[in-house]
FIDO-870224 format. One record per residue (C-alpha): residue number from 1; residue in one letter; x, y, z. Coordinates in steps of 0.05 Angstrom, whole numbers, plus 5000, padded with zeros to 4 digits. Layout:
<NUM; a; <X; Y; Z>>
...
This chain:
<1; m; <5172; 5590; 5015>>
<2; i; <5152; 5531; 4969>>
<3; g; <5104; 5536; 4911>>
<4; g; <5088; 5607; 4929>>
<5; f; <5066; 5590; 5000>>
<6; e; <5098; 5600; 5067>>
<7; v; <5116; 5531; 5095>>
<8; s; <5112; 5518; 5170>>
<9; n; <5143; 5458; 5205>>
<10; s; <5088; 5458; 5257>>
<11; f; <5043; 5411; 5217>>
<12; l; <5086; 5350; 5230>>
<13; p; <5085; 5347; 5306>>
<14; a; <5010; 5361; 5307>>
<15; m; <4998; 5306; 5257>>
<16; r; <5039; 5256; 5297>>
<17; k; <4999; 5271; 5359>>
<18; y; <4934; 5261; 5321>>
<19; q; <4957; 5195; 5291>>
<20; s; <4981; 5166; 5357>>
<21; r; <4913; 5180; 5388>>
<22; n; <4871; 5159; 5329>>
<23; l; <4906; 5092; 5317>>
<24; k; <4885; 5068; 5387>>
<25; k; <4813; 5061; 5363>>
<26; a; <4782; 4993; 5354>>
<27; y; <4767; 5001; 5279>>
<28; d; <4696; 4978; 5287>>
<29; l; <4673; 5021; 5228>>
<30; g; <4604; 5020; 5258>>
<31; q; <4547; 5009; 5208>>
<32; y; <4597; 5007; 5151>>
<33; a; <4635; 4946; 5176>>
<34; p; <4595; 4896; 5132>>
<35; l; <4620; 4932; 5070>>
<36; y; <4692; 4916; 5087>>
<37; r; <4697; 4863; 5141>>
<38; s; <4690; 4788; 5131>>
<39; k; <4672; 4745; 5191>>
<40; l; <4703; 4685; 5157>>
<41; l; <4770; 4717; 5140>>
<42; g; <4771; 4754; 5206>>
<43; k; <4767; 4688; 5243>>
<44; l; <4819; 4656; 5198>>
<45; k; <4867; 4714; 5210>>
<46; q; <4860; 4704; 5285>>
<47; i; <4882; 4631; 5282>>
<48; r; <4957; 4625; 5292>>
<49; p; <4992; 4569; 5255>>
<50; s; <5022; 4515; 5300>>
<51; g; <5086; 4513; 5258>>
<52; e; <5116; 4563; 5211>>
<53; r; <5095; 4635; 5228>>
<54; l; <5079; 4652; 5155>>
<55; a; <5047; 4585; 5137>>
<56; p; <4989; 4598; 5090>>
<57; i; <4916; 4586; 5107>>
<58; n; <4890; 4522; 5076>>
<59; l; <4817; 4516; 5054>>
<60; d; <4807; 4448; 5020>>
<61; f; <4741; 4436; 4985>>
<62; g; <4760; 4373; 4949>>
<63; p; <4756; 4392; 4875>>
<64; i; <4787; 4460; 4891>>
<65; r; <4834; 4482; 4946>>
<66; f; <4851; 4553; 4966>>
<67; l; <4918; 4571; 4997>>
<68; i; <4912; 4641; 5026>>
<69; a; <4972; 4684; 5047>>
<70; r; <4979; 4688; 5122>>
<71; h; <4980; 4765; 5118>>
<72; f; <4936; 4799; 5066>>
<73; g; <4888; 4856; 5056>>
<74; f; <4875; 4917; 5100>>
<75; c; <4931; 4945; 5142>>
<76; k; <4919; 4989; 5203>>
<77; g; <4935; 5052; 5165>>
<78; v; <4881; 5037; 5113>>
<79; e; <4830; 5019; 5167>>
<80; n; <4846; 5084; 5203>>
<81; a; <4837; 5124; 5139>>
<82; i; <4770; 5091; 5123>>
<83; e; <4745; 5103; 5194>>
<84; v; <4765; 5176; 5192>>
<85; a; <4729; 5185; 5125>>
<86; y; <4664; 5153; 5146>>
<87; e; <4664; 5185; 5215>>
<88; t; <4676; 5253; 5184>>
<89; l; <4619; 5245; 5134>>
<90; e; <4573; 5222; 5189>>
<91; k; <4589; 5280; 5235>>
<92; h; <4587; 5335; 5183>>
<93; q; <4525; 5322; 5141>>
<94; d; <4510; 5396; 5143>>
<95; r; <4576; 5416; 5110>>
<96; r; <4612; 5403; 5046>>
<97; v; <4664; 5347; 5054>>
<98; f; <4724; 5341; 5008>>
<99; m; <4786; 5298; 5004>>
<100; i; <4850; 5322; 4972>>
<101; s; <4854; 5259; 4928>>
<102; e; <4832; 5186; 4931>>
<103; l; <4829; 5160; 5002>>
<104; i; <4864; 5095; 4983>>
<105; h; <4875; 5059; 4917>>
<106; n; <4811; 5019; 4916>>
<107; s; <4755; 5038; 4868>>
<108; f; <4701; 5005; 4910>>
<109; v; <4719; 5045; 4972>>
<110; n; <4727; 5111; 4936>>
<111; a; <4662; 5103; 4897>>
<112; d; <4623; 5086; 4960>>
<113; l; <4650; 5148; 4995>>
<114; q; <4631; 5191; 4935>>
<115; q; <4560; 5164; 4936>>
<116; r; <4556; 5187; 5008>>
<117; g; <4575; 5258; 4989>>
<118; l; <4651; 5260; 4991>>
<119; r; <4683; 5300; 4935>>
<120; f; <4755; 5292; 4911>>
<121; i; <4794; 5356; 4897>>
<122; k; <4845; 5319; 4853>>
<123; t; <4852; 5253; 4818>>
<124; a; <4903; 5200; 4839>>
<125; k; <4948; 5228; 4783>>
<126; g; <4944; 5298; 4810>>
<127; e; <4895; 5326; 4759>>
<128; q; <4852; 5381; 4788>>
<129; l; <4778; 5363; 4793>>
<130; i; <4755; 5421; 4836>>
<131; p; <4790; 5489; 4832>>
<132; w; <4823; 5510; 4897>>
<133; e; <4784; 5575; 4892>>
<134; e; <4719; 5536; 4905>>
<135; i; <4743; 5511; 4973>>
<136; k; <4719; 5555; 5030>>
<137; a; <4744; 5562; 5102>>
<138; d; <4684; 5526; 5131>>
<139; d; <4691; 5466; 5086>>
<140; v; <4716; 5399; 5113>>
<141; v; <4778; 5373; 5077>>
<142; i; <4805; 5304; 5093>>
<143; t; <4877; 5285; 5081>>
<144; p; <4882; 5216; 5047>>
<145; a; <4922; 5156; 5072>>
<146; f; <4980; 5175; 5026>>
<147; g; <4986; 5243; 5060>>
<148; a; <4988; 5311; 5027>>
<149; s; <5042; 5355; 4998>>
<150; v; <5070; 5414; 5036>>
<151; e; <5042; 5458; 4981>>
<152; d; <4971; 5431; 4988>>
<153; i; <4973; 5437; 5063>>
<154; a; <4998; 5509; 5059>>
<155; r; <4945; 5526; 5007>>
<156; l; <4888; 5499; 5051>>
<157; r; <4916; 5536; 5111>>
<158; t; <4916; 5600; 5071>>
<159; i; <4842; 5588; 5055>>
<160; g; <4829; 5578; 5129>>
<161; v; <4814; 5503; 5128>>
<162; d; <4833; 5465; 5192>>
<163; i; <4874; 5412; 5157>>
<164; q; <4898; 5378; 5221>>
<165; k; <4828; 5362; 5245>>
<166; w; <4810; 5311; 5191>>
<167; n; <4876; 5277; 5177>>
<168; a; <4876; 5205; 5152>>
<169; t; <4950; 5200; 5135>>
<170; c; <4981; 5132; 5150>>
<171; r; <5029; 5137; 5209>>
<172; f; <5082; 5098; 5171>>
<173; v; <5080; 5148; 5114>>
<174; e; <5085; 5202; 5167>>
<175; n; <5144; 5166; 5199>>
<176; v; <5183; 5172; 5133>>
<177; w; <5170; 5247; 5134>>
<178; f; <5197; 5254; 5205>>
<179; r; <5259; 5213; 5189>>
<180; a; <5271; 5255; 5126>>
<181; k; <5269; 5317; 5170>>
<182; e; <5316; 5287; 5221>>
<183; l; <5364; 5262; 5167>>
<184; g; <5364; 5329; 5132>>
<185; e; <5380; 5365; 5198>>
<186; q; <5438; 5316; 5206>>
<187; g; <5466; 5335; 5137>>
<188; y; <5443; 5276; 5096>>
<189; t; <5413; 5280; 5026>>
<190; v; <5350; 5238; 5021>>
<191; i; <5342; 5187; 4965>>
<192; i; <5270; 5164; 4959>>
<193; h; <5256; 5095; 4929>>
<194; g; <5188; 5105; 4897>>
<195; k; <5146; 5122; 4837>>
<196; f; <5154; 5196; 4827>>
<197; k; <5082; 5209; 4804>>
<198; h; <5051; 5168; 4861>>
<199; e; <5014; 5211; 4912>>
<200; e; <5054; 5184; 4971>>
<201; t; <5122; 5197; 4937>>
<202; q; <5099; 5266; 4917>>
<203; a; <5080; 5281; 4989>>
<204; t; <5145; 5252; 5017>>
<205; f; <5186; 5290; 4966>>
<206; s; <5152; 5355; 4983>>
<207; h; <5163; 5346; 5058>>
<208; s; <5235; 5322; 5050>>
<209; r; <5255; 5380; 5004>>
<210; v; <5239; 5429; 5060>>
<211; f; <5298; 5403; 5099>>
<212; t; <5348; 5373; 5051>>
<213; p; <5366; 5360; 4978>>
<214; t; <5323; 5302; 4954>>
<215; v; <5322; 5256; 4893>>
<216; v; <5275; 5199; 4873>>
<217; v; <5296; 5132; 4843>>
<218; k; <5245; 5084; 4815>>
<219; d; <5283; 5019; 4816>>
<220; m; <5351; 4986; 4817>>
<221; k; <5366; 5008; 4746>>
<222; e; <5360; 5081; 4764>>
<223; s; <5397; 5068; 4829>>
<224; q; <5455; 5040; 4789>>
<225; i; <5457; 5101; 4745>>
<226; l; <5457; 5147; 4806>>
<227; s; <5512; 5107; 4840>>
<228; q; <5555; 5111; 4777>>
<229; i; <5546; 5187; 4781>>
<230; i; <5568; 5185; 4854>>
<231; l; <5631; 5146; 4833>>
<232; g; <5645; 5194; 4775>>
<233; h; <5633; 5140; 4723>>
<234; r; <5577; 5180; 4692>>
<235; s; <5573; 5255; 4678>>
<236; i; <5532; 5310; 4709>>
<237; a; <5495; 5312; 4642>>
<238; d; <5470; 5242; 4657>>
<239; f; <5442; 5266; 4723>>
<240; e; <5404; 5321; 4686>>
<241; r; <5380; 5269; 4636>>
<242; y; <5353; 5219; 4686>>
<243; f; <5338; 5258; 4750>>
<244; s; <5329; 5332; 4736>>
<245; e; <5253; 5328; 4743>>
<246; k; <5258; 5281; 4803>>
<247; a; <5306; 5322; 4845>>
<248; t; <5301; 5386; 4885>>
<249; p; <5317; 5450; 4847>>
<250; g; <5391; 5466; 4847>>
<251; f; <5410; 5394; 4865>>
<252; d; <5486; 5389; 4857>>
<253; p; <5508; 5316; 4851>>
<254; t; <5581; 5336; 4862>>
<255; k; <5566; 5357; 4933>>
<256; d; <5496; 5334; 4951>>
<257; l; <5513; 5260; 4945>>
<258; e; <5569; 5258; 4996>>
<259; r; <5524; 5236; 5053>>
<260; i; <5460; 5198; 5036>>
<261; a; <5399; 5165; 5067>>
<262; v; <5351; 5119; 5030>>
<263; v; <5277; 5120; 5049>>
<264; n; <5219; 5091; 5010>>
<265; q; <5148; 5098; 4986>>
<266; t; <5119; 5049; 5037>>
<267; t; <5083; 5008; 4984>>
<268; m; <5146; 4989; 4945>>
<269; l; <5178; 4920; 4951>>
<270; a; <5215; 4921; 5017>>
<271; t; <5266; 4872; 4990>>
<272; e; <5280; 4919; 4932>>
<273; t; <5288; 4979; 4979>>
<274; a; <5337; 4938; 5020>>
<275; a; <5376; 4918; 4958>>
<276; i; <5378; 4990; 4934>>
<277; s; <5403; 5013; 5002>>
<278; a; <5458; 4961; 5001>>
<279; h; <5477; 4981; 4930>>
<280; f; <5486; 5054; 4949>>
<281; a; <5525; 5033; 5012>>
<282; k; <5573; 4994; 4968>>
<283; a; <5583; 5053; 4922>>
<284; m; <5596; 5100; 4980>>
<285; e; <5645; 5050; 5010>>
<286; e; <5682; 5046; 4944>>
<287; k; <5687; 5122; 4940>>
<288; f; <5702; 5141; 5012>>
<289; g; <5729; 5076; 5043>>
<290; s; <5699; 5029; 5095>>
<291; a; <5721; 5072; 5154>>
<292; e; <5677; 5129; 5129>>
<293; l; <5616; 5086; 5112>>
<294; e; <5578; 5096; 5177>>
<295; n; <5585; 5171; 5171>>
<296; r; <5566; 5172; 5097>>
<297; v; <5505; 5126; 5096>>
<298; a; <5448; 5132; 5147>>
<299; n; <5412; 5071; 5175>>
<300; t; <5340; 5078; 5153>>
<301; r; <5312; 5008; 5165>>
<302; d; <5262; 5038; 5214>>
<303; t; <5225; 5073; 5156>>
<304; l; <5200; 5008; 5125>>
<305; c; <5126; 4995; 5133>>
<306; y; <5115; 4931; 5173>>
<307; a; <5047; 4916; 5140>>
<308; t; <5074; 4920; 5069>>
<309; k; <5134; 4877; 5089>>
<310; n; <5089; 4826; 5123>>
<311; n; <5043; 4820; 5062>>
<312; q; <5102; 4811; 5017>>
<313; s; <5137; 4761; 5062>>
<314; a; <5072; 4721; 5069>>
<315; t; <5064; 4720; 4993>>
<316; t; <5136; 4696; 4985>>
<317; k; <5122; 4640; 5034>>
<318; l; <5056; 4624; 4999>>
<319; l; <5094; 4615; 4934>>
<320; q; <5134; 4558; 4963>>
<321; e; <5071; 4516; 4958>>
<322; k; <5054; 4477; 4895>>
<323; a; <4995; 4508; 4859>>
<324; d; <4963; 4516; 4791>>
<325; l; <4951; 4592; 4791>>
<326; a; <4950; 4654; 4834>>
<327; i; <4896; 4707; 4840>>
<328; v; <4916; 4775; 4869>>
<329; i; <4859; 4822; 4888>>
<330; g; <4865; 4897; 4893>>
<331; g; <4857; 4965; 4859>>
<332; h; <4887; 4974; 4790>>
<333; n; <4927; 5034; 4813>>
<334; s; <4950; 5002; 4878>>
<335; s; <5025; 5000; 4881>>
<336; n; <5030; 4949; 4937>>
<337; t; <4982; 4903; 4901>>
<338; s; <5021; 4907; 4836>>
<339; h; <5084; 4885; 4874>>
<340; l; <5047; 4824; 4900>>
<341; v; <5029; 4809; 4827>>
<342; e; <5102; 4815; 4808>>
<343; l; <5122; 4765; 4862>>
<344; c; <5069; 4715; 4840>>
<345; e; <5084; 4722; 4765>>
<346; e; <5155; 4697; 4777>>
<347; k; <5127; 4629; 4798>>
<348; l; <5062; 4613; 4763>>
<349; p; <5003; 4640; 4721>>
<350; t; <4976; 4701; 4758>>
<351; y; <4913; 4741; 4750>>
<352; f; <4904; 4812; 4777>>
<353; i; <4831; 4828; 4791>>
<354; e; <4793; 4883; 4829>>
<355; s; <4735; 4841; 4853>>
<356; e; <4693; 4779; 4840>>
<357; s; <4660; 4814; 4781>>
<358; d; <4725; 4804; 4742>>
<359; i; <4715; 4729; 4746>>
<360; l; <4669; 4726; 4686>>
<361; s; <4658; 4650; 4686>>
<362; a; <4694; 4585; 4697>>
<363; e; <4725; 4595; 4629>>
<364; k; <4742; 4669; 4627>>
<365; i; <4773; 4721; 4674>>
<366; r; <4786; 4795; 4665>>
<367; h; <4859; 4806; 4683>>
<368; y; <4893; 4874; 4692>>
<369; a; <4962; 4878; 4660>>
<370; f; <4989; 4934; 4704>>
<371; r; <5053; 4947; 4665>>
<372; e; <5012; 4964; 4603>>
<373; a; <4954; 4991; 4644>>
<374; e; <4907; 4948; 4603>>
<375; e; <4852; 4897; 4618>>
<376; h; <4852; 4831; 4581>>
<377; t; <4799; 4777; 4580>>
<378; i; <4835; 4711; 4586>>
<379; a; <4804; 4644; 4569>>
<380; g; <4822; 4578; 4601>>
<381; y; <4851; 4608; 4665>>
<382; l; <4825; 4549; 4707>>
<383; p; <4861; 4485; 4688>>
<384; i; <4815; 4425; 4678>>
<385; k; <4841; 4381; 4734>>
<386; e; <4825; 4357; 4804>>
<387; p; <4844; 4376; 4855>>
<388; l; <4857; 4448; 4832>>
<389; t; <4900; 4491; 4878>>
<390; v; <4893; 4567; 4876>>
<391; l; <4937; 4616; 4913>>
<392; i; <4901; 4677; 4940>>
<393; t; <4927; 4744; 4966>>
<394; s; <4904; 4816; 4965>>
<395; g; <4932; 4886; 4971>>
<396; a; <4931; 4930; 5033>>
<397; s; <4873; 4971; 5006>>
<398; c; <4829; 4911; 4989>>
<399; p; <4771; 4897; 5037>>
<400; d; <4766; 4826; 5064>>
<401; a; <4693; 4826; 5043>>
<402; i; <4715; 4828; 4970>>
<403; v; <4765; 4771; 4981>>
<404; e; <4709; 4728; 5010>>
<405; k; <4665; 4743; 4949>>
<406; v; <4722; 4721; 4904>>
<407; l; <4728; 4655; 4941>>
<408; d; <4653; 4646; 4937>>
<409; r; <4652; 4661; 4863>>
<410; l; <4706; 4610; 4848>>
<411; l; <4670; 4558; 4891>>
<412; s; <4606; 4569; 4851>>
<413; f; <4638; 4533; 4793>>
<414; f; <4644; 4469; 4834>>
<415; p; <4591; 4425; 4867>>
<416; r; <4568; 4454; 4933>>
<417; s; <4504; 4476; 4968>>
<418; k; <4529; 4528; 5018>>
<419; t; <4573; 4589; 5022>>
<420; i; <4643; 4586; 5050>>
<421; m; <4619; 4623; 5112>>
<422; e; <4564; 4572; 5126>>
<423; l; <4613; 4514; 5118>>
<424; m; <4664; 4547; 5162>>
<425; e; <4613; 4563; 5217>>
<426; e; <4589; 4490; 5217>>
<427; r; <4660; 4464; 5225>>
<428; q; <4681; 4516; 5275>>
<429; s; <4620; 4501; 5318>>
<430; a; <4637; 4426; 5316>>
<431; q; <4711; 4437; 5330>>
<432; k; <4709; 4489; 5385>>
<433; k; <4745; 4466; 5448>>
<434; g; <4738; 4506; 5511>>
<435; g; <4714; 4567; 5472>>
<436; e; <4776; 4567; 5428>>
<437; i; <4776; 4555; 5353>>
<438; s; <4818; 4495; 5336>>
<439; p; <4873; 4506; 5285>>
<440; a; <4843; 4447; 5248>>
<441; s; <4785; 4491; 5228>>
<442; t; <4831; 4524; 5176>>
<443; r; <4821; 4461; 5135>>
<444; v; <4751; 4450; 5109>>
<445; s; <4734; 4377; 5095>>
<446; k; <4718; 4356; 5025>>
<447; i; <4648; 4366; 4997>>
<448; a; <4613; 4302; 4976>>
């Protein structure tokens, strides 16, 4: 019994079966593909670099050059979620269609779905928009990419909604839930590296707590505090101070931290999760000795999301190039996008935008300062120099079509007569050899 509802374990196996089947689809998105897909970027993504695997894509237009991360934008989990949402709306035009909360963290996608009739039951922050009492058994309710809490699943089942039928949960999020269950059954306490109020962490926390004591740490600072509690260097009062609201009821740090397993919110920095895991392993080794380490700390490397890791690794590789600024595109409340911003900010001036509309002119850009949750209009973001090199990447919930519009918007400030797509098609047509696109087509010749 959790949150006043009977909790069944049967949801997890059914969900895994659904995901395995659904992820084999081709992600054609039907009539909605033009809203999200970019023929240009699709072709560029298909071209494999001849050298370094993560070498950035180079688009050189003479006065301005774009270096684009080798991996960026939509992941398979996001594409799956979008396909489920549009397909469900299309098939059930005669019924009310709801989603527990935002499908993904992208305002364009969510607004478009709402215009087509989708209604959100809660906000991304968990605020109730539609009372549960208004949901009826014959309503369609879609589970978002972040998943849903055990409590929400149980509540919908009590109403009579077939929650398994319209599930858009990312399989990598789901994988963390399964591992938490397995680890709990093996006697491990789960430590989640994530933002406690984030929908995904809330869902993972609710699933994990069914099987084992669970606590959430936001970053290395909180991990250090918790490891000091493990070692007895901090008091139980400090646990209550820092973690009481982020731990399962009745969590006892004197006994519940003797065997641990670290999993993560899949959109967190993978390198930070790895560092946090290593930090806890060191603390456990100090307390119990190296001979006990394997028994005390579970190996959870298989819970990391490959897509998040690839985007972050590609951005790290991108930052090895010399450039004048970086532009990161994605939703303001997108965790994985904010981490790409963090990586870029360490190296050079970085601007976080949602779409091309935030590029106000060649002189001004609307930048989102995610730490303060504030937008700022910044003047002089484009240095007056030639050639100008701009690094480009985008979050996992950002459509490629928006990235292309950003490139086109920036190009509009420089002499040219055609769109990027037109230029690329001309050069690809001229450089095709035996039906294959030459890798040289990733470099666009200078515009006279």
